C-alpha positions in Angstrom: -48.7 17.2 30.7 -51.3 19.9 30.8 -53.3 20.0 27.6 -55.2 22.7 25.8 -57.4 22.5 22.7 -56.6 24.8 19.8 -59.3 25.2 17.3 -57.8 27.1 14.3 -59.9 29.2 11.8 -63.1 27.3 11.8 -64.9 30.4 10.4 -67.9 31.0 8.2 -66.0 31.9 5.0 -64.6 28.3 4.8 -68.1 26.7 4.7 -70.5 26.4 1.8 -71.7 29.9 0.8 -68.5 31.5 2.3 -66.0 33.4 0.3 -63.3 30.7 0.4 -65.3 27.4 0.8 -63.2 24.3 1.6 -63.7 20.7 0.6 -65.4 18.7 3.4 -65.6 21.8 5.7 -68.9 20.7 7.1 -67.7 17.2 8.0 -64.4 18.6 9.5 -66.6 21.1 11.5 -68.7 18.3 12.8 -65.6 16.3 14.0 -64.2 19.6 15.5 -67.5 20.0 17.3 -67.2 16.4 18.8 -63.6 17.2 19.9 -64.8 20.5 21.5 -67.6 18.7 23.3 -65.2 16.1 24.7 -62.7 18.8 25.7 -65.3 20.7 27.6 -66.5 17.5 29.4 -62.8 16.9 30.4 -62.4 20.5 31.6 -59.6 21.0 29.1 -58.8 24.7 28.4 -60.0 25.7 24.9 -58.4 28.3 22.7 -60.2 29.5 19.6 -58.0 31.0 17.0 -59.8 33.5 14.7 -58.0 34.8 11.6 -58.7 38.4 10.5 -57.3 39.3 7.1 -55.4 42.6 7.2 -53.2 42.0 4.1 -53.8 44.1 1.0 -56.0 42.3 -1.5 -57.6 39.9 1.0 -61.1 38.7 -0.1 -62.1 36.6 2.9 -61.9 36.7 6.7 -62.4 40.5 6.3 -62.8 42.2 9.8 -66.4 43.0 10.7 -67.9 40.5 8.3 -70.0 37.4 9.0 -67.5 35.4 7.0 -64.8 36.1 9.6 -67.0 35.0 12.5 -66.2 31.6 14.2 -68.6 29.0 12.8 -71.6 28.1 15.0 -70.4 24.4 15.2 -67.6 25.5 17.6 -68.9 28.7 19.1 -66.8 29.8 22.0 -68.3 30.0 25.5 -67.6 33.1 27.5 -65.0 31.4 29.5 -63.0 30.2 26.4 -60.1 32.2 25.1 -60.4 33.7 21.6 -57.1 34.9 20.1 -57.1 36.9 16.9 -54.3 36.3 14.4 -53.3 38.0 11.1 -50.8 35.4 9.8 -50.9 31.6 9.3 -48.8 30.8 12.3 -51.1 31.2 15.3 -48.1 32.2 17.5 -46.9 35.1 15.3 -47.6 38.4 16.8 -50.4 37.1 19.1 -50.8 36.5 22.8 -51.0 32.6 22.3 -47.6 31.7 23.6 -47.9 33.9 26.6 -51.4 32.6 27.4 -50.3 28.9 27.1 -47.2 29.5 29.3 -49.1 31.5 31.9 -51.5 28.6 32.2 -48.7 25.9 32.3 -49.7 24.2 29.1 -47.2 21.8 27.6 -49.3 19.8 25.2 -51.8 20.9 22.4 -54.6 19.2 20.7 -55.1 20.9 17.4 -57.8 20.9 14.7 -59.0 23.4 12.2 -58.6 24.9 8.8 -56.7 24.9 6.4 -54.6 21.9 7.0 -51.8 22.9 4.7 -51.6 26.6 5.7 -52.6 27.6 9.2 -52.8 24.3 10.9 -49.4 23.2 9.5 -47.7 26.5 10.3 -49.0 26.4 13.9 -48.1 22.7 14.5 -44.6 23.3 13.4 -44.2 26.5 15.4 -45.6 24.7 18.5 -43.0 22.0 18.2 -40.3 24.6 17.8 -41.5 26.2 21.0 -41.4 22.9 22.9 -45.0 21.8 22.9 -46.1 18.3 22.1 -49.0 18.2 19.7 -51.8 15.9 18.8 -53.7 16.8 15.6 -57.2 15.6 14.9 -56.9 14.7 11.3 -60.6 14.3 10.4 -61.3 17.7 12.1 -59.1 19.5 9.5 -59.9 20.6 6.0 -58.5 22.3 2.9 -59.1 23.1 -0.7 -58.1 21.7 -4.0 -54.8 23.3 -5.3 -53.1 23.8 -8.6 -49.6 22.7 -9.3 -47.8 22.4 -12.7 -51.1 22.8 -14.4 -52.7 19.9 -12.6 -55.3 19.9 -9.8 -54.2 18.4 -6.6 -57.3 17.1 -4.7 -58.0 18.4 -1.2 -58.1 14.9 0.2 -54.5 14.2 -1.1 -53.2 17.5 0.3 -54.9 16.9 3.7 -53.4 13.3 3.9 -50.0 14.4 2.8 -49.7 17.3 5.2 -51.1 15.1 8.1 -48.6 12.4 7.2 -45.8 14.9 7.1 -46.6 16.0 10.6 -46.0 12.4 11.8 -42.6 12.2 10.1 -39.6 11.0 12.1 -41.7 9.1 14.6 -44.2 12.0 15.3 -41.6 14.8 15.4 -44.3 17.4 14.9 -47.4 15.7 16.0 -49.3 12.5 16.6 -52.3 12.5 14.2 -55.5 10.7 15.4 -59.2 10.9 14.6 -61.9 12.6 16.6 -63.2 9.2 17.7 -59.8 8.2 19.0 -59.5 11.5 20.9 -62.9 10.9 22.5 -61.6 7.6 23.9 -58.4 9.1 25.5 
């Protein structure tokens, strides 16, 4: 299987001081950086996914802002592909599928932000498109959410979504840590 690393939406607005800061973004970013370094050492193709908000009322990831820039912890090199998206699913109305197919990719290593939105949407779409996926769980992050008047902690959301990806014997993905990835 030919693998590619997909780093989804690790962008400035998700870090402290950004317009939509996530819980543990800095730690997830550090783990994503370790995964990226390992992928580069293994000469694995790397695809950076960058979200630009084009929907009415958007307040973060606005085009031509520092907040929409890819965070320095995973800065792309000139030979790494950057794909712009406008929807949670990284395949929707982008060149991602064509790029992966043209390069013979059949397996994806995925990390990024937010676990329960863009990471989840991309992993599920990837499975539907025939890719096998590995998700680096500690290189993903999200925010606290509100449901039925109660706060659901980001850690619980992260764990629940990652566990859901492994349902039915890893139907959508095998979820591992950055340290486990570095030992593959």
